[in-house]
N, C-alpha and C positions, 0 to 999 in steps of 0.2 A: 311888943319888941324883945322882950327875955327870950320868948319863945324862939323867935328868929336867929338869937344869940347861941341858945341850946343847940338849934340845930347844925348852925355853921360848927359851933364847936364839935359837936357828933360827927359831922363828915371829916373835919381835919384829923378826928381822932381814928377813925376808920381807915384814912389814907395812910396815917402812922403806922396803922396795924397791919392792912394789906400790902403796903409798898416796903419791899425788903428785900436784902443781899446777901448771900451767905457764901463766904469762901470755905471750900472743902477742901484742904490741902495736907497731906503727912507732913510731920515734923521732920523728916530724915529721907534720905535716898543712899542708893548704892551707887558707886560709881562706875559708870560703863553701863549702869540700866537706866531705861526712860523712866522719867518722873511725872506723874500725872496729877492733876489738880481740877477740880468743879468749881464753876459760879453759878449758884441758883437765885434767879432774880423773880420778884413776884410784884406785880403791880398792873392796873389797866392800861398804861401806855409806858413803854418800855424802851429806852435808848441806850444799847449796849456798847462801849468803847472798843476801838480796834486794839487788840493785845498782840503784838507782833515780836516784840524782844523783852526778855528779863536779864538784867546783867549782862546784856552780850550774848544772851543764849537766844536762838532763834526759837519762837514758840509755835507750834503746830495745833491746828484746830483739830480735833478729833472727832466732832460731830455735835448736833444740838438737838435737843428735845423740846417739845412743847406742849403744854397741858392748860386744861381751864379748870378753875377753882369757882364754886359758887359756896358764899357763904353770907346768911342773911338776905339772899335775893340779889346779891352783889356779885357780878361776874370780874373775876381776874385771870389773866395769864401769868402761868408759870414757866418760865426760860430756864432751861438749864445747858450749860456748855462744859465741855471737857475740852482739857488742853494738855499738850505733852511737850516736854523740854528733856533734853540731855545734858546736864550739867556735869562738871568736874571736878567743882569745889563747892563749898558754903555759898549760898545766894539768900537773896532777900527778895520775896513776892513784894512787889509796893503796892501803895494804896491805887485803886482804879475808882475812877468818877462814873457814876451811872445816871442818867435822867430818868428817874421814875415818877410818872404823874405830875410831872413838871417840876420837880423838886431833884436838887442834887443829893446824892447819896454815896458813900464811898464805902468799899470795903476795909477792912483791916491790914496792917502792914504783918508779913510773918517772914520770920529767919528760918531757912531751911538748912539742916547740918549734914555733912557728907557721915554716912555711917560705915565703919569698916567691918565687913562681914569676915566669917571664919569657916574654916572647913566644917560640913554637917557632919555631927558625930551621932550616928543611929545604926542600932541593930537590922533595921529594914533596907536601908539605902546606904550607897557609897560611891563618891565621884571624887576620884584622883586624876591628876595631871602627872606623868612621867617624863622628864626632857632626857635626851640621850646624852646632853652635856650641858653644862652651866658656865664654863668657860670657852670663849670662843671670839673669831675677829669678825670685824665688819663683813658680811656677804659670806660667811662661812655658813653652810648649811646644819641644818638641827631639827631632829625628828620630836617633837611632843605628843606621845599618846594620850588619849582620853580615855578613861576606864569607868563605866557606869554598871554598878551592878545592885540587883533589888530581887527580895524574896521572891521564889517562885510562887508562892500561894497567895500574894497579894492581889486584891481585885482592882489592878490598874485600867483605867478606861482610856487615858491618854497620856502621852509623854511629850511634854514641850521642849525642844533646844534649839535655840537660835543659832546660825552659824557666828561661831565666835569672831571677834573682831581684834586680832592682837596688835596693839599698839606699837607703833615704831619697828614692825617687822612685816615683810612682805612673805606672804603664806599662800600655801594652797593645798587642799586635801590630798592624800595618798590612798588609792583606792586599794581596799583589802577585802576579798572575797569571804573570809574566815572571820568576820568581824563579830559574830553573834554565837554564844554556847552557853553551856549549863556548866556549874561548877559548884559543889558543894550545898546544893539547894539554892542555889541564886543564877537569876538569868544576867549573864555578862555582856555588855556593849562594849566593842572598842574602835575607837576612831583614831587615824592617826593623821597628824599635819606635818607638812616639812615648812619649816620659818628659815627665812635670812634676816637677820638684823640689818637694819638700815641706818643705824648711828651707833657712836661708841658710849661708854659710860656703863651707870648700873641701869639696867633695864628689867621694868616688872611686867609678869603677865598676870593682870588680878583674879581672883576665884570666877570659873564660869559656873552657870547654873542651869539645872534640869528641873522643870515644873512637872512633877508626877500628880496626876489626878484619879485619886481613890475613891472607891465606892463604899462607905461606912453605913452599917445597918445600926439603927437604934433600937438595941437589946432590952430597953427599959419599956418598950412597948410590945404588947403581943402581935403587931403587924410589922415586927422588924424588917422584912425583906422590903414591903412597899414603902416604908418611911426611910430608906436608904437615901441619903444626900452626898453629892460629891465634895471630896475635901481635896484642895490643892496642898501639896508638901512639897516647899522648896528646897532644893537638894544643893549645896554648893561646894565647890572643890578647893584644893589647896591653891595657895598663891606661889608663883615662879619668880626667881631673881636670878638675873645673868650678869654676869661681868664680860662686856663687851670691849676687845681692845682695837685700837685703831689700826688701819693697815698703812705701810709706808705712803710717804707723800706723792702723789700722782698716780696711785695704783688701785684700781677697783676690783681686781681678779685675784681670787685665792683658789688654789687647788693645783691640779697637774694637767698640763695642756700639751698637745702637739699640735702643730701647724705645718701646712704642707699645699703648694700650689703646682699645676701643670697648665703649659700651654699647649694646645693641640697641633702648633705648627710654628717654624721659627723662619721659614721664608715663604713670602706671598709675593703677589702681584700688587701692583698698586689699584687700591680701589676695595681690595679683599680685606678681610676680618679675621684676627686672633682671638680664639677663645681661650680666656686664663679662668680655670675652676680653682676657688679656694675654699680649702677645708680645714677647720679645727674641730680635733677630737680631745676627748679626756674626761676628768672629775672636777667640778668646780661650779662656779655661779655662772652657768653660760648665759642667763638671763640680763646679766648686766655687760655683756660684750657689746661696744658700741658698733654701730654700722661703719665698717670698713670701706674707705672710699680710695680710689686711685686719682692721680694727678699727674699726668703725663704730658709735656709740652708737643706740640705738632701732632695730635693724636685726638680723633673722638670717641670717647668712650661711653658704653651702655653698660648699665648693670641692673639686674633684678632686685628685689627684695631677699635680704637672707632667709635661708630654711633653717630653723634651729629646730631641732628635736631633741626631747630630754626624756629621762626615766630614773626613778630611783630605785638602787638595788643595794645590795650587801656592802658594795664598793664606795657607794656614796650617791652623789646627784650627776648620773653620765649624762652625755649629751654630744651632739655634733652640730657644728655650725657651718654652712656651705652655702657660698654664693658664687655666681657666675658672672664674668665682664667679657663684654664685647669690644675689641679695640680696633679701630680702624686708623692705623697711622698714614702720614702723608709723607712720611721718609722712613727710612731705617731708625729704629727706636731700641731703647732699653726698658724693658719693665723692670721696676726697680724692686728689691727685696721688701717684704711685708713682714713688719715685726710686731710681736706679741709679747707684753710683759706682764706677768704675774708675781703672786707670792707664794712661795713653797713653804707650807706651814710646818712640814717634817723637817726641812733643813734650815728653816727659819732666816730664809734668804730670797731675795729678788733674782728671778729666773727670766731670761729675754731669749726668744726663740725666734728663729725669721726663715723666710722662703728664700729660695735661691732667685737670681738675676735671670731673665731670659734676654737675650739678643735677637731682635727680630729685623730680619732682611728685607727690604722692600725693592723689588725688581721693577724699573720704571720702562725697561725696553718695550716699544710695541712694534708691531710688524705692520709694514706700511703697506697698503693694497691701493694700486692705481684703480680708479672707478671710472669708468667711461661713461658717462650718459648720452645716450643718441637719441634725439626726438624722431620718432618714426614719422616718416612720410606719408601723407594721407593723399592716395592717387583718387585720380578723377572716378576710377572705378567703384573704389569704396564709398566714396562720396554718393554716387548713383544707387549703390547699395541700399545704402542707410536710407536714402530717399525712399526707395522701393519698400523698404520695411515700416517705414512710417505709413507709407499711403495703405499697406495691409492692415494697419489697426482699424476697425470698423468702429462706427457710433456706439453700437452694442457692446463692444469691448470695453470701449472708455466706458460708459456707464456702470459695467461690472467691476472695473477696476475702482470708480470712484466709490462704490459702495462698500467693497473690501476695504478700502482706504479707512472710510470711516468707522467700519466694524473693528479694524485693527487699532484706530485710536482711541475707540471707547473701551477696549479691552485692556489697553495699555493704562488708561486713567483709572480704571476699575481697581487693576493689579496694584498700583500706587497707592489707591486711597485704602487698601485693604491691607498693606504693608505698613503705611502711616498709623493706621489704627490700633493695628497689633503691637507697635513699637511703643505708641503711647499706654496701651495697657499694660504692657512689660514694666515699664517705668513707673504708672500707678501702683502697681504692685508692693505692697510694703513687706519687708522683711519683719520675720517673728523678732528680732531684737528690737525694730522700731518699734512694734505694737506694745512690746513690755516696757520701752521707756517712756511713750506717750500713755501708758496706764500707771504708771507710776504715781502715787498721791503725796509722796513727800520725799525728802533726801535719803531717808534709811532704806526705803522701798529702792530707789534709785541706785543706791550702793550696792545691794543685794543681787541686782540685776546685771551691773557691770563690772563686778569683782572677778568673775571668770575672764573677763578681756583686758583685764591688766597685762603689761609689757608687749602688748600687739601693737600699739602705735603711741609714740612719747606725748603727741598733743592731746590724744585720748586720755591717757596716764593723768595730766595735768588738770584735765576737766573733771574727772573722777576725784581726785584729791579736793578739787575744789567744792566736793559735795560735804566736807566738813568745816567750809569756810561759811562766813556770813552773806555769802552770794545770794541774791535774790533767785528761789526757786525755779520759778518761769522762765527767767533768763538762762541759767546754767542747763535747764532742759533743752531748751532750743538751741543752743551752742553743740551740747552733746548730740542731738539729733542730726545736726548739721555734718559735724564731723565723721559721725556712722556713715551717712551718705556718701560723704567724700572718699572714704576707705572702703567702701562697699561691703560693710559686714552685714 
């Protein structure tokens, strides 16, 4: 009896030794950077809990690894999972409950603090952000130059730089052909970004980071070259602060604009159309121009999507906004003046410019033409002739016509089937953007894919911004795919 008790005690002791759960999580994180933590579980039977949110931050599963352990002839499974969140403030990893070998086992609670990073001070590396201005208005353009340099003789095997996310700014990359050069023994890489603040107040751009992977040989061994191991050096930039002022009420544009409209004709006949071409040129935040519509009583109006072309020059963010309206009036009408309001920063005042009005005269007079329809009289001779023609069609000819009719019908059906299959095939072809969105594994990848398509469609913009919300990833991806198909991107 005592022997049985010892055996049971030994088995319980083994279970407590082999059944284990370990939380591997750093004590701190850097704002704007992903935070990773791992959970390792060991046991012969493991039930892993669902981990979807931590302090309202969405948790993403980064992968699972499994392995078998044999200790004293006993088999145990070791299960390891990696998770990722992107926090913006201090948070707490709560206790998680695991069922291991029919027992409840809990991880320990962990408080994770936000770490403030400072610019890296090194003779080997330097990463600097240089803004073109630090006092500006909402919607005003701003250039931030990123300058990264490192010593020419360093054995760098890889440079990792993720596309930055400038919080509270709309931004895009400025292409520069001469962005890499050598200077005083350093390799210098420059990138320029065009930013537009989206709200007022004190806005910050946190330090950006470059990961440089270096090969370092172990000089203490005689085989220094073969014992080289890669080392990752994290290089941080300086932080930027901006004082952003509000625009006057009901004003969303800032810069210097001109607006003009032209009608192709002022006198038309009833049922004809007038083409009105609207054009806005100048310097300013063209991407914030709202879609301009016309409302004219007793007229049918068709318009296309505005064509907006922009470029960055020494003068600033230059652009053109072009839109064409097709107007079909029922009576004589007046095409009203189209107004454009913007804030002129130089003169510190609101400027209003407008197009001229166009009076369109519709001519309703119609030429009346008397049309006499006479039914031709069919004479007996014609009737006789018809009968004679019918009699001339032989049975052999009828058979030929019948066979020809069948062949023609089959050809038409075949062509119809071919056209239908081709159109189905065209519809089924997916665009490259569709494939990229479908292959996105998480919201971060989705944002990277969709950022170049901002400002194309307002509905799509809202869905892209929802990537930073708590909305379920699968539902959001489905809605984005639907919208992309609707606007044919």
